[in-house]
Z-matrix of the N, CA and C atoms (Angstrom, degrees):
N
C 1 1.454
C 2 1.526 1 109.46
N 3 1.314 2 116.97 1 125.61
C 4 1.463 3 121.15 2 -178.20
C 5 1.524 4 109.39 3 -81.17
N 6 1.322 5 115.93 4 126.90
C 7 1.456 6 121.30 5 175.28
C 8 1.530 7 108.47 6 -94.45
N 9 1.303 8 116.56 7 116.36
C 10 1.458 9 121.46 8 -174.81
C 11 1.519 10 112.77 9 -103.84
N 12 1.323 11 116.44 10 11.73
C 13 1.465 12 120.97 11 -173.59
C 14 1.532 13 110.56 12 -75.12
N 15 1.334 14 115.39 13 132.09
C 16 1.461 15 122.15 14 169.66
C 17 1.524 16 107.82 15 -114.48
N 18 1.318 17 116.34 16 163.55
C 19 1.459 18 121.07 17 -169.95
C 20 1.528 19 113.02 18 -66.63
N 21 1.337 20 116.19 19 -45.07
C 22 1.459 21 119.59 20 -174.56
C 23 1.527 22 110.06 21 -162.25
N 24 1.329 23 115.75 22 -175.78
C 25 1.464 24 120.96 23 -176.95
C 26 1.521 25 111.79 24 -64.11
N 27 1.320 26 117.27 25 -39.09
C 28 1.467 27 119.78 26 -178.79
C 29 1.522 28 111.62 27 -61.30
N 30 1.323 29 115.95 28 -40.08
C 31 1.462 30 119.41 29 177.24
C 32 1.525 31 111.00 30 -69.76
N 33 1.333 32 116.33 31 -36.95
C 34 1.468 33 120.35 32 -176.85
C 35 1.518 34 112.41 33 -64.65
N 36 1.344 35 117.56 34 -34.97
C 37 1.476 36 120.15 35 -173.37
C 38 1.527 37 112.71 36 -107.52
N 39 1.329 38 117.32 37 8.39
C 40 1.466 39 120.04 38 -168.94
C 41 1.519 40 114.54 39 -62.90
N 42 1.342 41 117.86 40 -24.99
C 43 1.466 42 119.61 41 -177.20
C 44 1.523 43 112.79 42 -102.08
N 45 1.327 44 118.37 43 14.63
C 46 1.474 45 120.05 44 174.61
C 47 1.527 46 107.73 45 -72.90
N 48 1.329 47 118.10 46 116.20
C 49 1.462 48 119.90 47 -178.05
C 50 1.525 49 112.07 48 -87.98
N 51 1.319 50 116.16 49 167.30
C 52 1.455 51 121.20 50 172.93
C 53 1.529 52 109.67 51 -55.38
N 54 1.330 53 115.57 52 150.29
C 55 1.473 54 123.60 53 175.09
C 56 1.527 55 113.19 54 68.00
N 57 1.322 56 117.14 55 22.63
C 58 1.467 57 120.34 56 176.51
C 59 1.524 58 110.85 57 -77.65
N 60 1.332 59 114.83 58 158.30
C 61 1.462 60 122.08 59 170.46
C 62 1.524 61 107.61 60 -100.57
N 63 1.327 62 116.02 61 121.46
C 64 1.458 63 121.33 62 -178.07
C 65 1.522 64 110.02 63 -116.49
N 66 1.326 65 116.46 64 140.45
C 67 1.456 66 121.84 65 163.20
C 68 1.522 67 107.42 66 -104.08
N 69 1.328 68 116.31 67 132.61
C 70 1.455 69 120.79 68 179.20
C 71 1.512 70 108.59 69 -123.60
N 72 1.342 71 116.22 70 117.58
C 73 1.450 72 121.27 71 -175.70
C 74 1.517 73 113.00 72 -68.72
N 75 1.325 74 114.74 73 167.52
C 76 1.453 75 120.69 74 177.56
C 77 1.508 76 112.57 75 120.94
N 78 1.321 77 114.29 76 164.71
C 79 1.464 78 122.35 77 179.77
C 80 1.510 79 106.05 78 -138.96
N 81 1.342 80 116.79 79 112.27
C 82 1.450 81 118.46 80 -168.00
C 83 1.515 82 107.79 81 66.28
N 84 1.320 83 116.77 82 -124.79
C 85 1.459 84 120.75 83 174.55
C 86 1.520 85 111.31 84 -107.83
N 87 1.339 86 116.67 85 10.84
C 88 1.461 87 121.76 86 -177.93
C 89 1.531 88 109.92 87 -90.80
N 90 1.327 89 116.10 88 123.77
C 91 1.450 90 119.83 89 176.39
C 92 1.508 91 114.76 90 74.62
N 93 1.349 92 117.59 91 25.65
C 94 1.461 93 119.10 92 179.21
C 95 1.535 94 109.77 93 -87.97
N 96 1.325 95 117.69 94 151.75
C 97 1.470 96 120.87 95 -179.94
C 98 1.527 97 110.59 96 -80.06
N 99 1.321 98 116.32 97 78.48
C 100 1.464 99 121.92 98 -173.07
C 101 1.520 100 112.69 99 -58.61
N 102 1.327 101 117.28 100 -43.78
C 103 1.464 102 120.64 101 -177.07
C 104 1.525 103 111.67 102 -65.63
N 105 1.322 104 116.85 103 -42.04
C 106 1.472 105 120.03 104 -179.19
C 107 1.524 106 111.54 105 -69.19
N 108 1.330 107 116.94 106 -36.82
C 109 1.471 108 119.15 107 176.78
C 110 1.522 109 109.60 108 -61.85
N 111 1.336 110 117.28 109 -43.38
C 112 1.464 111 120.50 110 177.66
C 113 1.531 112 111.04 111 -61.29
N 114 1.331 113 117.09 112 -39.01
C 115 1.461 114 120.58 113 179.31
C 116 1.523 115 111.78 114 -68.00
N 117 1.326 116 116.56 115 -37.53
C 118 1.471 117 120.25 116 176.92
C 119 1.526 118 110.34 117 -63.48
N 120 1.326 119 116.81 118 -39.37
C 121 1.466 120 120.43 119 175.79
C 122 1.522 121 110.16 120 -59.42
N 123 1.321 122 117.04 121 -44.97
C 124 1.468 123 120.98 122 -179.12
C 125 1.522 124 112.16 123 -67.06
N 126 1.331 125 116.73 124 -31.41
C 127 1.466 126 120.06 125 -175.79
C 128 1.524 127 112.64 126 -72.26
N 129 1.327 128 116.54 127 -28.23
C 130 1.460 129 120.05 128 -179.53
C 131 1.512 130 114.32 129 78.44
N 132 1.333 131 118.53 130 5.65
C 133 1.463 132 120.69 131 178.66
C 134 1.523 133 109.14 132 -58.28
N 135 1.342 134 116.96 133 144.30
C 136 1.463 135 119.59 134 -173.19
C 137 1.529 136 111.28 135 -138.98
N 138 1.336 137 115.15 136 175.32
C 139 1.461 138 120.95 137 -179.66
C 140 1.512 139 113.01 138 71.19
N 141 1.329 140 117.30 139 27.22
C 142 1.461 141 121.42 140 -173.28
C 143 1.524 142 111.82 141 -79.95
N 144 1.323 143 115.31 142 142.75
C 145 1.452 144 122.30 143 165.50
C 146 1.520 145 106.73 144 -101.97
N 147 1.331 146 116.38 145 118.69
C 148 1.460 147 121.15 146 -175.51
C 149 1.524 148 110.55 147 -110.23
N 150 1.321 149 115.11 148 123.52
C 151 1.465 150 122.16 149 175.60
C 152 1.517 151 106.67 150 -103.25
N 153 1.330 152 115.53 151 114.40
C 154 1.458 153 120.41 152 -177.23
C 155 1.512 154 108.23 153 -155.93
N 156 1.333 155 116.20 154 150.01
C 157 1.454 156 118.40 155 178.48
C 158 1.520 157 111.70 156 -56.54
N 159 1.325 158 117.35 157 -36.45
C 160 1.461 159 120.47 158 -178.92
C 161 1.523 160 109.26 159 -143.48
N 162 1.323 161 115.98 160 -179.94
C 163 1.468 162 120.27 161 -174.62
C 164 1.520 163 112.09 162 -112.22
N 165 1.330 164 117.27 163 24.29
C 166 1.449 165 120.25 164 179.93
C 167 1.519 166 111.54 165 69.53
N 168 1.325 167 115.73 166 -161.59
C 169 1.467 168 121.55 167 174.11
C 170 1.524 169 107.11 168 -121.07
N 171 1.322 170 116.79 169 175.68
C 172 1.463 171 119.85 170 -171.77
C 173 1.523 172 113.27 171 -56.85
N 174 1.322 173 117.81 172 -36.38
C 175 1.461 174 119.35 173 -173.52
C 176 1.523 175 113.37 174 -116.87
N 177 1.335 176 116.73 175 22.17
C 178 1.464 177 118.43 176 -179.14
C 179 1.522 178 109.60 177 -160.14
N 180 1.334 179 115.18 178 153.10
C 181 1.460 180 119.96 179 178.09
C 182 1.519 181 111.81 180 68.85
N 183 1.320 182 116.44 181 -148.22
C 184 1.463 183 121.31 182 -178.37
C 185 1.526 184 111.19 183 -62.41
N 186 1.328 185 116.65 184 -22.51
C 187 1.462 186 119.66 185 176.08
C 188 1.514 187 113.05 186 -54.52
N 189 1.327 188 117.51 187 -32.78
C 190 1.465 189 121.15 188 177.29
C 191 1.526 190 111.21 189 -66.84
N 192 1.336 191 116.58 190 -36.72
C 193 1.462 192 121.02 191 179.37
C 194 1.523 193 111.30 192 -71.01
N 195 1.333 194 115.75 193 -30.18
C 196 1.467 195 119.41 194 175.71
C 197 1.530 196 110.40 195 -68.29
N 198 1.325 197 116.19 196 -40.05
C 199 1.464 198 120.11 197 -179.47
C 200 1.512 199 111.95 198 -61.24
N 201 1.335 200 116.94 199 -35.98
C 202 1.455 201 120.91 200 -178.63
C 203 1.529 202 112.35 201 -88.46
N 204 1.333 203 116.93 202 6.75
C 205 1.469 204 123.55 203 176.66
C 206 1.532 205 112.17 204 60.48
N 207 1.324 206 116.61 205 34.21
C 208 1.456 207 119.78 206 178.37
C 209 1.525 208 112.35 207 -89.00
N 210 1.339 209 116.82 208 -12.06
C 211 1.465 210 121.70 209 -176.39
C 212 1.522 211 109.70 210 -104.15
N 213 1.331 212 115.18 211 123.45
C 214 1.461 213 121.29 212 177.85
C 215 1.526 214 111.36 213 -89.75
N 216 1.349 215 115.42 214 -37.43
C 217 1.461 216 120.38 215 -175.76
C 218 1.521 217 110.00 216 -144.32
N 219 1.341 218 115.54 217 139.45
C 220 1.456 219 121.74 218 173.69
C 221 1.519 220 109.63 219 -112.89
N 222 1.319 221 116.20 220 130.61
C 223 1.469 222 122.38 221 171.40
C 224 1.515 223 105.15 222 -115.48
N 225 1.331 224 116.63 223 107.82
C 226 1.453 225 119.47 224 -168.63
C 227 1.519 226 111.33 225 -155.46
N 228 1.324 227 114.29 226 -178.11
C 229 1.460 228 120.80 227 -174.95
C 230 1.521 229 111.90 228 -120.03
N 231 1.336 230 116.43 229 -55.22
C 232 1.461 231 120.92 230 -176.02
C 233 1.516 232 109.41 231 -115.20
N 234 1.332 233 116.34 232 119.98
C 235 1.465 234 119.67 233 -174.27
C 236 1.529 235 111.88 234 -131.66
N 237 1.321 236 117.55 235 17.77
C 238 1.458 237 120.84 236 -168.47
C 239 1.507 238 116.23 237 -76.59
N 240 1.347 239 119.44 238 -3.44
C 241 1.460 240 120.41 239 -176.20
C 242 1.530 241 113.12 240 -104.53
N 243 1.324 242 117.47 241 11.06
C 244 1.458 243 119.72 242 -170.60
C 245 1.525 244 111.43 243 -125.49
N 246 1.334 245 116.19 244 105.84
C 247 1.455 246 121.09 245 -178.80
C 248 1.513 247 113.10 246 -67.99
N 249 1.336 248 117.99 247 -36.66
C 250 1.462 249 121.12 248 179.55
C 251 1.523 250 110.57 249 -68.23
N 252 1.326 251 117.21 250 -37.32
C 253 1.463 252 121.03 251 173.99
C 254 1.525 253 109.75 252 -57.60
N 255 1.320 254 116.29 253 -48.44
C 256 1.469 255 120.91 254 -178.95
C 257 1.523 256 110.89 255 -60.08
N 258 1.340 257 116.80 256 -43.64
C 259 1.458 258 120.18 257 -178.65
C 260 1.523 259 110.97 258 -62.93
N 261 1.356 260 117.20 259 -45.67
C 262 1.461 261 120.25 260 -179.01
C 263 1.523 262 111.80 261 -67.45
N 264 1.331 263 116.70 262 -35.68
C 265 1.461 264 120.24 263 178.06
C 266 1.524 265 110.94 264 -63.98
N 267 1.327 266 116.57 265 -49.73
C 268 1.464 267 120.95 266 -176.02
C 269 1.525 268 112.41 267 -68.74
N 270 1.339 269 116.85 268 -27.14
C 271 1.466 270 120.14 269 -179.86
C 272 1.521 271 112.34 270 -88.11
N 273 1.340 272 116.83 271 -3.95
C 274 1.460 273 120.70 272 179.63
C 275 1.511 274 114.61 273 80.07
N 276 1.337 275 117.88 274 12.08
C 277 1.459 276 121.40 275 -179.67
C 278 1.524 277 112.60 276 -80.30
N 279 1.330 278 116.76 277 -20.13
C 280 1.459 279 121.19 278 -173.22
C 281 1.522 280 109.99 279 -126.66
N 282 1.333 281 116.78 280 127.71
C 283 1.457 282 120.67 281 171.64
C 284 1.525 283 108.61 282 -77.13
N 285 1.325 284 115.96 283 137.43
C 286 1.462 285 119.64 284 -177.18
C 287 1.521 286 109.66 285 -136.51
N 288 1.332 287 115.96 286 132.16
C 289 1.463 288 121.98 287 169.73
C 290 1.522 289 106.97 288 -119.39
N 291 1.341 290 115.14 289 107.29
C 292 1.462 291 120.18 290 178.95
C 293 1.522 292 109.10 291 -90.80
N 294 1.322 293 116.38 292 132.03
C 295 1.457 294 122.26 293 -173.63
C 296 1.523 295 108.83 294 -129.91
N 297 1.338 296 118.81 295 136.58
C 298 1.465 297 119.33 296 172.95
C 299 1.526 298 110.24 297 -51.91
N 300 1.324 299 116.49 298 141.01
C 301 1.461 300 120.02 299 -169.62
C 302 1.534 301 113.60 300 -58.88
N 303 1.328 302 116.50 301 -43.52
C 304 1.463 303 119.05 302 179.02
C 305 1.516 304 112.02 303 -65.25
N 306 1.329 305 115.95 304 -36.92
C 307 1.465 306 120.19 305 177.52
C 308 1.522 307 110.70 306 -66.26
N 309 1.326 308 116.50 307 -40.92
C 310 1.461 309 120.28 308 177.43
C 311 1.530 310 110.67 309 -59.14
N 312 1.325 311 115.69 310 -47.23
C 313 1.464 312 119.63 311 179.92
C 314 1.522 313 111.31 312 -61.33
N 315 1.322 314 116.60 313 -42.19
C 316 1.467 315 119.42 314 -177.48
C 317 1.524 316 111.52 315 -71.96
N 318 1.333 317 117.74 316 -33.94
C 319 1.464 318 119.86 317 177.04
C 320 1.531 319 111.03 318 -65.10
N 321 1.325 320 116.46 319 -37.36
C 322 1.454 321 120.32 320 176.96
C 323 1.528 322 110.29 321 -69.51
N 324 1.335 323 115.73 322 -45.22
C 325 1.469 324 119.38 323 178.38
C 326 1.520 325 110.81 324 -59.20
N 327 1.343 326 116.26 325 -41.06
C 328 1.460 327 120.89 326 179.23
C 329 1.526 328 110.86 327 -62.92
N 330 1.339 329 116.54 328 -38.26
C 331 1.460 330 119.79 329 177.73
C 332 1.517 331 111.65 330 -61.32
N 333 1.331 332 116.05 331 -40.03
C 334 1.457 333 119.56 332 178.61
C 335 1.514 334 113.46 333 -72.44
N 336 1.333 335 115.82 334 -28.54
C 337 1.467 336 120.47 335 -177.29
C 338 1.525 337 112.84 336 -90.40
N 339 1.331 338 117.37 337 -5.11
C 340 1.456 339 120.22 338 179.98
C 341 1.511 340 113.67 339 78.29
N 342 1.329 341 116.79 340 27.26
C 343 1.476 342 121.80 341 179.59
C 344 1.527 343 107.59 342 -104.73
N 345 1.339 344 118.55 343 109.56
C 346 1.465 345 120.04 344 -171.68
C 347 1.523 346 115.16 345 -71.49
N 348 1.339 347 118.40 346 -22.61
C 349 1.467 348 119.92 347 -178.42
C 350 1.524 349 110.11 348 -159.12
N 351 1.331 350 115.30 349 158.05
C 352 1.468 351 121.86 350 177.04
C 353 1.527 352 107.59 351 -154.59
N 354 1.322 353 116.47 352 167.81
C 355 1.467 354 121.97 353 179.74
C 356 1.525 355 110.17 354 -111.94
N 357 1.338 356 115.90 355 138.96
C 358 1.464 357 122.09 356 179.35
C 359 1.529 358 109.89 357 -142.72
N 360 1.337 359 118.56 358 147.21
C 361 1.460 360 120.36 359 176.90
C 362 1.527 361 112.90 360 -78.60
N 363 1.330 362 118.73 361 -13.69
C 364 1.462 363 120.96 362 -176.89
C 365 1.523 364 110.80 363 -64.55
N 366 1.314 365 115.94 364 127.08
C 367 1.464 366 120.80 365 176.86
C 368 1.508 367 115.21 366 95.49
N 369 1.312 368 118.17 367 -7.54
C 370 1.473 369 120.02 368 178.22
C 371 1.533 370 109.11 369 -60.10
N 372 1.331 371 116.15 370 132.21
C 373 1.457 372 120.59 371 178.40
C 374 1.511 373 114.60 372 81.68
N 375 1.336 374 117.79 373 7.05
C 376 1.467 375 121.96 374 178.20
C 377 1.522 376 109.07 375 -121.32
N 378 1.345 377 116.26 376 178.69
C 379 1.467 378 119.24 377 179.19
C 380 1.528 379 111.81 378 -67.74
N 381 1.327 380 117.16 379 -15.24
C 382 1.469 381 120.40 380 174.26
C 383 1.522 382 110.85 381 -59.54
N 384 1.331 383 116.29 382 -28.17
C 385 1.465 384 121.20 383 -175.96
C 386 1.524 385 113.44 384 -80.40
N 387 1.324 386 117.66 385 -10.44
C 388 1.465 387 120.47 386 -175.67
C 389 1.528 388 111.76 387 -57.55
N 390 1.340 389 115.50 388 124.25
C 391 1.450 390 121.57 389 176.62
C 392 1.511 391 115.44 390 78.50
N 393 1.333 392 117.62 391 5.68
C 394 1.458 393 120.56 392 -178.35
C 395 1.521 394 111.16 393 -107.54
N 396 1.324 395 114.93 394 147.97
C 397 1.460 396 120.15 395 177.03
C 398 1.525 397 109.90 396 -68.69
N 399 1.329 398 116.54 397 133.70
C 400 1.464 399 121.68 398 175.35
C 401 1.522 400 108.56 399 -116.17
N 402 1.325 401 115.54 400 142.05
C 403 1.457 402 119.76 401 -178.64
C 404 1.529 403 109.16 402 -143.95
N 405 1.319 404 114.67 403 147.26
C 406 1.464 405 119.80 404 -179.17
C 407 1.527 406 110.85 405 -96.22
N 408 1.326 407 115.60 406 131.85
C 409 1.459 408 122.63 407 173.74
C 410 1.526 409 108.23 408 -128.79
N 411 1.336 410 116.84 409 123.04
C 412 1.460 411 121.58 410 178.13
C 413 1.523 412 112.38 411 50.96
N 414 1.333 413 115.26 412 41.52
C 415 1.457 414 120.17 413 175.09
C 416 1.517 415 115.39 414 81.12
N 417 1.312 416 118.15 415 5.90
C 418 1.463 417 121.37 416 -178.82
C 419 1.523 418 109.67 417 -125.44
N 420 1.340 419 116.32 418 141.93
C 421 1.453 420 120.69 419 -177.63
C 422 1.532 421 111.40 420 -87.68
N 423 1.337 422 114.13 421 142.13
C 424 1.458 423 121.71 422 -179.54
C 425 1.524 424 109.39 423 -133.58
N 426 1.329 425 116.18 424 151.69
C 427 1.453 426 121.86 425 174.96
C 428 1.521 427 109.97 426 -101.75
N 429 1.328 428 115.26 427 144.86
C 430 1.445 429 119.20 428 172.77
C 431 1.522 430 109.26 429 -87.55
N 432 1.315 431 116.01 430 124.56
C 433 1.464 432 122.40 431 176.18
C 434 1.526 433 108.58 432 -116.18
N 435 1.332 434 116.18 433 147.00
C 436 1.461 435 120.57 434 -177.60
C 437 1.533 436 110.74 435 -105.62
N 438 1.313 437 114.39 436 158.46
C 439 1.458 438 120.53 437 -178.90
C 440 1.519 439 112.06 438 -61.47
N 441 1.325 440 116.23 439 160.68
C 442 1.459 441 123.21 440 170.10
C 443 1.526 442 108.31 441 -120.07
N 444 1.314 443 115.58 442 132.79
C 445 1.461 444 121.82 443 175.33
C 446 1.525 445 108.21 444 -135.88
N 447 1.320 446 116.58 445 162.65
C 448 1.460 447 120.26 446 -175.28
C 449 1.522 448 111.11 447 -134.84
N 450 1.325 449 114.91 448 155.17
C 451 1.465 450 119.46 449 172.10
C 452 1.528 451 109.68 450 -67.34
N 453 1.347 452 115.27 451 -41.64
C 454 1.460 453 121.53 452 178.79
C 455 1.517 454 109.25 453 -134.75
N 456 1.318 455 117.40 454 127.88
C 457 1.459 456 122.20 455 170.08
C 458 1.528 457 107.29 456 -104.03
N 459 1.323 458 115.91 457 127.71
C 460 1.463 459 121.05 458 -176.49
C 461 1.525 460 107.68 459 -119.28
N 462 1.331 461 116.11 460 114.83
C 463 1.461 462 120.67 461 -172.91
C 464 1.522 463 110.31 462 -125.26
N 465 1.335 464 114.56 463 163.95
C 466 1.461 465 120.95 464 178.61
C 467 1.516 466 109.11 465 -129.60
N 468 1.332 467 116.09 466 129.21
C 469 1.458 468 121.24 467 179.92
C 470 1.522 469 109.95 468 -125.34
N 471 1.321 470 115.03 469 166.84
C 472 1.468 471 120.85 470 177.20
C 473 1.522 472 110.24 471 -75.38
N 474 1.334 473 115.57 472 -56.85
C 475 1.457 474 120.90 473 178.85
C 476 1.522 475 110.04 474 -126.09
N 477 1.318 476 114.81 475 149.93
C 478 1.452 477 120.51 476 172.93
C 479 1.516 478 109.19 477 -150.07
N 480 1.336 479 115.93 478 159.76
C 481 1.463 480 118.20 479 174.90
C 482 1.522 481 109.88 480 -112.39
N 483 1.320 482 115.53 481 175.51
C 484 1.460 483 120.16 482 -172.02
C 485 1.528 484 113.33 483 -67.82
N 486 1.331 485 117.35 484 -12.61
C 487 1.468 486 120.95 485 174.76
C 488 1.529 487 112.32 486 -93.89
N 489 1.343 488 116.75 487 0.32
C 490 1.451 489 120.01 488 174.96
C 491 1.513 490 115.69 489 94.34
N 492 1.336 491 118.73 490 4.14
C 493 1.465 492 119.97 491 175.06
C 494 1.530 493 109.08 492 -67.97
N 495 1.335 494 116.75 493 136.37
C 496 1.463 495 120.78 494 -172.01
C 497 1.520 496 112.68 495 -124.73
N 498 1.329 497 114.93 496 145.15
C 499 1.457 498 122.84 497 172.55
C 500 1.528 499 107.55 498 -127.09
N 501 1.325 500 116.37 499 127.11
C 502 1.458 501 121.54 500 177.81
C 503 1.531 502 108.82 501 -99.57
N 504 1.312 503 115.49 502 159.15
C 505 1.457 504 120.23 503 -176.54
C 506 1.524 505 110.55 504 -122.54
N 507 1.343 506 115.35 505 128.28
C 508 1.462 507 120.57 506 175.45
C 509 1.521 508 112.12 507 58.07
N 510 1.329 509 115.52 508 -139.50
C 511 1.462 510 120.47 509 -175.13
C 512 1.523 511 113.20 510 -75.55
N 513 1.338 512 117.80 511 -2.90
C 514 1.467 513 119.02 512 170.99
C 515 1.526 514 110.88 513 -68.77
N 516 1.320 515 115.88 514 -12.65
C 517 1.466 516 120.20 515 173.69
C 518 1.526 517 107.56 516 -85.19
N 519 1.302 518 115.64 517 71.10
C 520 1.461 519 121.99 518 -175.95
C 521 1.521 520 109.24 519 -117.52
N 522 1.321 521 117.55 520 -100.64
C 523 1.463 522 120.11 521 178.19
C 524 1.528 523 112.33 522 -83.31
N 525 1.326 524 118.02 523 -11.77
C 526 1.462 525 120.21 524 -176.19
C 527 1.531 526 114.20 525 -57.71
N 528 1.345 527 119.84 526 -51.19
C 529 1.474 528 118.26 527 -178.50
C 530 1.526 529 113.28 528 -61.83
N 531 1.333 530 116.73 529 -37.88
C 532 1.465 531 120.33 530 179.52
C 533 1.527 532 110.50 531 -63.78
N 534 1.328 533 115.50 532 -46.17
C 535 1.464 534 119.73 533 -176.46
C 536 1.517 535 112.33 534 -69.28
N 537 1.328 536 116.47 535 -31.80
C 538 1.465 537 119.57 536 -178.56
C 539 1.524 538 112.24 537 -59.18
N 540 1.339 539 116.42 538 -28.34
C 541 1.465 540 120.00 539 -177.55
C 542 1.529 541 113.19 540 -92.72
N 543 1.344 542 117.15 541 -6.13
C 544 1.465 543 119.76 542 -171.00
C 545 1.522 544 113.99 543 -110.77
N 546 1.318 545 117.49 544 11.99
C 547 1.455 546 120.17 545 179.08
C 548 1.518 547 112.05 546 -108.51
N 549 1.325 548 116.77 547 145.35
C 550 1.460 549 120.70 548 173.44
C 551 1.529 550 109.51 549 -61.63
N 552 1.337 551 115.58 550 -42.21
C 553 1.459 552 122.15 551 172.23
C 554 1.523 553 107.52 552 -125.14
N 555 1.327 554 116.98 553 126.62
C 556 1.456 555 121.23 554 179.23
C 557 1.524 556 109.42 555 -111.10
N 558 1.329 557 113.99 556 127.20
C 559 1.462 558 122.83 557 179.68
C 560 1.522 559 107.62 558 -111.52
N 561 1.320 560 116.94 559 128.71
C 562 1.465 561 121.18 560 -179.62
C 563 1.519 562 109.95 561 -120.78
N 564 1.330 563 115.29 562 129.19
C 565 1.465 564 119.49 563 168.96
C 566 1.520 565 107.58 564 -108.30
N 567 1.324 566 116.26 565 140.69
C 568 1.463 567 120.64 566 -174.31
C 569 1.528 568 109.81 567 -132.12
N 570 1.314 569 115.03 568 155.22
C 571 1.458 570 119.89 569 176.57
C 572 1.519 571 111.31 570 -76.60
N 573 1.330 572 116.24 571 -31.16
C 574 1.457 573 120.28 572 -178.84
C 575 1.521 574 108.98 573 -139.35
N 576 1.319 575 116.36 574 123.77
C 577 1.467 576 122.43 575 179.93
C 578 1.525 577 108.47 576 -107.14
N 579 1.328 578 116.25 577 124.90
C 580 1.466 579 120.85 578 -174.26
C 581 1.533 580 109.81 579 -124.72
N 582 1.329 581 117.01 580 161.74
C 583 1.467 582 120.06 581 176.77
C 584 1.530 583 111.04 582 -67.66
N 585 1.326 584 114.89 583 157.34
C 586 1.461 585 120.41 584 175.06
C 587 1.528 586 109.65 585 -59.05
N 588 1.328 587 115.95 586 135.55
C 589 1.449 588 120.80 587 179.67
C 590 1.512 589 113.70 588 103.91
N 591 1.333 590 117.35 589 -15.71
C 592 1.466 591 119.60 590 -179.28
C 593 1.525 592 113.32 591 -82.75
N 594 1.326 593 117.24 592 -21.57
C 595 1.464 594 119.89 593 179.02
C 596 1.524 595 109.56 594 -86.85
N 597 1.328 596 115.95 595 138.85
C 598 1.455 597 121.22 596 174.37
C 599 1.528 598 108.40 597 -66.13
N 600 1.324 599 119.05 598 119.43
C 601 1.475 600 120.40 599 -178.30
C 602 1.524 601 113.06 600 -54.88
N 603 1.328 602 117.25 601 -30.89
C 604 1.458 603 120.69 602 -179.38
C 605 1.527 604 113.05 603 -76.65
N 606 1.325 605 116.52 604 -11.45
C 607 1.467 606 120.65 605 -178.13
C 608 1.527 607 112.86 606 -101.69
N 609 1.327 608 117.38 607 -3.70
C 610 1.465 609 120.47 608 -177.05
C 611 1.526 610 110.25 609 -73.17
N 612 1.323 611 115.66 610 128.70
C 613 1.463 612 121.14 611 -179.64
C 614 1.534 613 112.32 612 -94.35
N 615 1.317 614 116.42 613 -38.71
C 616 1.470 615 121.18 614 176.20
C 617 1.526 616 108.70 615 -119.94
N 618 1.332 617 118.30 616 114.09
C 619 1.473 618 119.96 617 176.86
C 620 1.530 619 110.83 618 -65.84
N 621 1.315 620 115.08 619 146.95
C 622 1.449 621 120.65 620 -176.49
C 623 1.516 622 115.17 621 -61.24
N 624 1.322 623 117.98 622 -16.48
C 625 1.471 624 120.60 623 179.75
C 626 1.526 625 111.62 624 -60.88
N 627 1.342 626 116.40 625 -24.95
C 628 1.463 627 120.52 626 -179.61
C 629 1.525 628 112.68 627 -85.22
N 630 1.321 629 118.04 628 -15.92
C 631 1.470 630 121.61 629 -170.36
C 632 1.520 631 110.34 630 -104.60
N 633 1.325 632 115.42 631 132.23
C 634 1.462 633 120.65 632 -177.28
C 635 1.526 634 112.70 633 -104.95
N 636 1.346 635 116.75 634 -29.99
C 637 1.467 636 121.08 635 -179.35
C 638 1.528 637 108.41 636 -140.46
N 639 1.322 638 115.67 637 142.59
C 640 1.458 639 119.79 638 179.87
C 641 1.524 640 108.75 639 -145.73
N 642 1.335 641 115.40 640 145.01
C 643 1.464 642 119.61 641 175.41
C 644 1.524 643 108.95 642 -151.58
N 645 1.327 644 114.69 643 158.81
C 646 1.464 645 119.66 644 177.03
C 647 1.518 646 108.80 645 -87.95
N 648 1.335 647 115.65 646 121.09
C 649 1.452 648 121.07 647 -179.98
C 650 1.518 649 111.67 648 -82.72
N 651 1.321 650 115.06 649 -179.29
C 652 1.468 651 119.81 650 -178.10
C 653 1.523 652 110.42 651 -153.11
N 654 1.325 653 115.43 652 162.77
C 655 1.469 654 123.27 653 172.18
C 656 1.525 655 113.19 654 56.25
N 657 1.321 656 116.95 655 44.18
C 658 1.459 657 120.01 656 179.81
C 659 1.531 658 110.68 657 -72.68
N 660 1.324 659 115.82 658 128.41
C 661 1.465 660 120.79 659 177.83
C 662 1.528 661 111.91 660 -84.20
N 663 1.340 662 116.01 661 -35.78
C 664 1.470 663 121.39 662 179.73
C 665 1.531 664 111.28 663 52.39
N 666 1.297 665 115.03 664 54.32
C 667 1.468 666 119.82 665 -179.50
C 668 1.531 667 111.39 666 -71.95
N 669 1.314 668 115.35 667 164.09
C 670 1.457 669 121.43 668 167.38
C 671 1.525 670 107.57 669 -121.80
N 672 1.337 671 116.64 670 156.91
C 673 1.461 672 119.33 671 -176.85
C 674 1.519 673 112.58 672 -65.52
N 675 1.323 674 116.17 673 -46.06
C 676 1.461 675 120.01 674 -176.45
C 677 1.528 676 109.02 675 -136.62
N 678 1.293 677 115.23 676 139.15
C 679 1.462 678 119.08 677 175.63
C 680 1.532 679 107.45 678 -127.60
N 681 1.308 680 115.40 679 123.43
C 682 1.460 681 120.67 680 179.43
C 683 1.526 682 108.82 681 -113.88
N 684 1.321 683 115.54 682 124.36
C 685 1.456 684 120.24 683 179.40
C 686 1.521 685 109.98 684 -125.97
N 687 1.311 686 114.75 685 156.31
C 688 1.453 687 120.40 686 -180.00
C 689 1.531 688 109.45 687 -74.18
N 690 1.313 689 116.91 688 135.67
C 691 1.463 690 120.75 689 179.45
C 692 1.538 691 109.51 690 -71.54
């Protein structure tokens, strides 16, 4: 049985070099790898291309990496909660590829499944279609989209075992399972790390074959972007 456990986030990400392509799991601030993002900030690695559904907020998540100018390019879908992202985009400091959310998810899934390209109707007739092959099927136009893969996929799960099998909880089961299969090296941080055999095999969302490093994280804030309460 292969033990994939590393001591902490700093050890897990220590060999990420400059100019790497990273996938970072999560949706908004839900299910993001908080510990690994903090470790990346400490490492000072730069020139990163980050594939993520969103860019965090100004003071949390990937937004922190934008503030320290460690991100060269964002490939994402929803970026409306981040003022620093907007400033860097408008000033030309940050390369950005905005992708319809379903297309982003499918491009990541395709990367994990070994499918180099597929056709989708999303984006036909918009600037999303610029430079892409379009083809007609059954009287309807479709765009060809290509897979997304990463040097490192960094995901966050609720529980994991020492062989890397992962279980996500609630809406944290968003982009994490897709990204876990699409990285050359997949790093998983979990809230609870258990011995092999403790997870119900029928409940495992990401099989350990996809995961190369795993550690138990700590001090999760689990923020949300906006909270509205009755006065």
